[in-house]
C-alpha positions as CSV (number, residue, x, y, z in Angstrom):
1,M,0.0,0.0,0.0
2,S,1.2,3.4,-0.9
3,I,1.0,6.2,1.7
4,I,0.1,8.6,-1.1
5,K,-3.0,6.5,-2.0
6,I,-4.1,6.4,1.6
7,I,-3.8,10.2,1.9
8,A,-5.6,10.7,-1.4
9,C,-8.4,8.3,-0.3
10,V,-8.9,10.1,3.0
11,F,-8.8,13.5,1.4
12,L,-11.3,12.6,-1.3
13,I,-13.7,10.9,1.0
14,F,-13.7,13.7,3.6
15,T,-13.9,16.5,0.9
16,G,-16.8,14.7,-0.8
17,S,-18.6,14.2,2.4
18,Y,-18.1,17.8,3.5
19,S,-19.3,19.0,0.1
20,L,-22.5,16.9,0.4
21,Y,-23.1,18.3,3.9
22,R,-22.7,21.8,2.6
23,S,-25.1,21.0,-0.2
24,Y,-27.6,19.7,2.3
25,K,-27.3,22.8,4.4
26,N,-27.5,25.0,1.3
27,K,-24.2,26.8,2.0
28,K,-21.9,28.6,-0.4
29,S,-19.9,26.4,-2.7
30,I,-16.4,25.2,-1.5
31,Y,-15.1,24.8,-5.0
32,W,-13.7,27.6,-7.3
33,E,-13.9,27.5,-11.0
34,P,-13.3,30.3,-13.5
35,P,-16.4,32.3,-14.3
36,S,-16.4,31.0,-17.9
37,G,-16.8,27.5,-16.6
38,T,-19.8,28.3,-14.4
39,Y,-21.6,30.8,-16.5
40,L,-24.1,28.4,-18.0
41,S,-24.7,26.5,-14.7
42,K,-25.4,29.8,-12.9
43,K,-27.9,30.7,-15.6
44,I,-29.6,27.3,-15.3
45,F,-29.7,26.8,-11.5
46,G,-29.9,30.5,-10.5
47,K,-30.0,30.9,-6.8
48,H,-29.6,27.2,-6.2
49,F,-26.3,27.1,-8.0
50,D,-24.1,26.6,-4.9
51,R,-26.3,23.7,-3.7
52,W,-26.0,21.8,-7.0
53,H,-22.3,22.7,-7.5
54,N,-21.5,21.3,-4.0
55,F,-23.7,18.2,-4.7
56,F,-22.1,17.5,-8.1
57,W,-18.5,17.8,-7.0
58,G,-19.3,16.0,-3.7
59,I,-20.6,13.0,-5.5
60,I,-17.5,13.0,-7.8
61,F,-15.0,13.3,-5.0
62,L,-16.8,10.7,-2.9
63,A,-16.9,8.2,-5.8
64,A,-13.2,8.8,-6.5
65,G,-12.3,8.3,-2.9
66,L,-14.3,5.1,-2.7
67,A,-12.6,3.9,-5.9
68,V,-9.2,4.5,-4.4
69,F,-10.3,2.7,-1.2
70,V,-11.5,-0.3,-3.2
71,D,-8.2,-0.3,-5.2
72,L,-6.2,-0.3,-2.0
73,F,-7.9,-3.0,0.0
74,F,-9.7,-5.3,-2.5
């Protein structure tokens, strides 16, 4: 087992979980993207942009962390 994979696994799982928690609480997004990357999403989701942005990236980070976890131990 590589220590870097363990650190990446823990980071991805905690970041994904925290992002999903922030999405549930409808807090400001914890992720930054250039305005050109979020322009269309902000137009579509409007005032709910932060909630869906956190949810989208939280699911991706959590899935990636779980994939690394499965790769490490199974």
